[in-house]
Structures are given as structure tokens and as C-alpha cells.
C-alpha positions, -999 to 999 in steps of 0.1 A, spaced: 790 773 474 813 741 473 787 711 468 815 687 464 805 668 500 770 673 493 757 630 493 721 647 472 750 666 447 772 656 412 798 671 401 798 652 366 823 666 334 796 648 312 769 661 324 755 704 325 792 710 314 803 703 348 779 724 373 768 705 403 737 690 397 704 671 424 717 632 415 688 614 393 682 651 376 697 672 354 690 703 383 715 728 392 717 729 431 723 766 431 688 770 412 676 755 445 694 781 465 690 814 442 651 804 440 647 799 478 670 839 481 650 848 453 620 846 473 601 815 463 592 792 489 600 754 488 567 739 479 569 767 447 608 756 443 599 721 440 568 722 418 588 746 400 617 718 396 596 684 400 617 670 429 602 666 460 596 692 493 624 669 514 648 671 486 642 709 485 645 709 527 679 687 518 700 712 494 684 741 514 697 726 550 734 714 534 737 753 514 726 770 554 695 783 546 662 775 568 628 780 552 603 805 563 573 791 583 544 811 569 523 823 597 
């Protein structure tokens, strides 16, 4: 995925070998999406990566994913 236009993500060759990461963290943006696609919900992803649920939702929205709503 092209993260270059996402304001929440930085790409810096001196950080995590230039892999797109969430600003102010070492969390790879693709890891958020991959965890969601693998069945993790927003709350679980936020907890596992020590992020706010809002940030996780924003990353997923940029990636074109809509979180599943529990019934």
C-alpha cells in the first residue's frame, strides 16, 4: 500500500529501515491492516500495539477498510 499521502505515517530510511510507520512510534502501518485483515478487532489491535482506537480507525480508513461492528 502507498502510505506516502497519509499524514499519520512517516517514511524515513533511518527508522525501521524506511518501512512506513505511524508517526511517533515504531509500529508499521501495514501491521495494523494485516492484523485487521487477520481477524483482530480495533480494540485488540489498539491494545496490542499500545495505540489509541481512534488512530487504528484512522489508519484502517486510509487503507479503505471498515471495522466490523459487533452485534
